[in-house]
N, C-alpha and C positions, 0 to 999 in steps of 0.2 A: 408044423404051421407056425411060420412067424410072424414072428409081430411085437411090440414091446407089451410085459404085463407085468405088472404092478403089486405087490403081496403088501392086502392092507392091513392083515393080520400080524405081522410083524411089526407092522408102526405102531398100530395098538398096542402090541404087549412093549415094542420100546417106552413106548409112552408112561404107560403104566410103569413101569419099574422105571425110569427116572423119576414123573411126578412122587412115589414111595421113597426116590432114592433122595429127593429133596426136600419130603418134607422131613425123614430123618435127621437129615442135614440141617435144614432149619430149628426142628426140636432139640439135635444139640447145641446150635451157633443159639438160643434163646436161654437153656441151661447155664451153658456157660456165660454167658455177661450177666445172668439172674446172680449167680453164684462171685463171679467178681463183686458185683455189687452188694452181694453179703459180707463177703468180705471187706472190702471197703469199710461198710459201716461198722459193722469188728472191731472192727481196729481201731477208728475215730473214735467209737465208744472206749474201746480197751485204753485208748490217748487220754480222752476226757478224764475218764476216770484215774488215771495217772497222776496226772495234772490236779485234778481235784485232793489225791490225796497226799500227793506231794505239799499241797499247801495245809491243807487240813492237820497233815506233821506238823510243818516248820511257821506253824499260828501263833502259837505260845512265843517262841522264841522274837518273830518279826514282831510281836504284840512287846516284848520286852523292850527290845531293842526303839523302836519308839516311843516308848516310855521316857526310859534313860533318854532320847533323845530332848524330849520335852521337857524330862527334867534338867539336861544338865544347860538346855536356852533358859530355859525357867531362872535358873540360879545365878548362872552368868550375869545374869538383863536383872537383880532384883540388888534391892541400895542395903541388902542384910546378907549378902552372900558370904560375909567372914562367920556370919551368925550359924549362917546352915552351915558351911566345911565346919567348924566346932561342933555341932548335934551331929552332922555324920560321922566324924570323927571317933567320941566316946558314947556314940548312940549303942554301942553293942557291951557297954560297960553301966550306962542306963535303962536300958532297955526304952529309951524312947521312940523306935521305929515296932 
């Protein structure tokens, strides 16, 4: 008997197979995006930690530099600048500072 016969069971099985396949692809893509975001956050955290520790490490040097710049500025703008120079020069003899 001739005629057109369409097998709906194969369509259903293909639909089930491709829906499971697409679901697995979606889960893998979501996990991939999640781990990329996690990696970027961890890298950003490490970068912040690194610069914070670098800042803490060089903070005494930075404060010393600021203190010396202020000291030089105040000494050069003081009317008693030669006296300050004298005290600084002979301070290791007299233990003034």
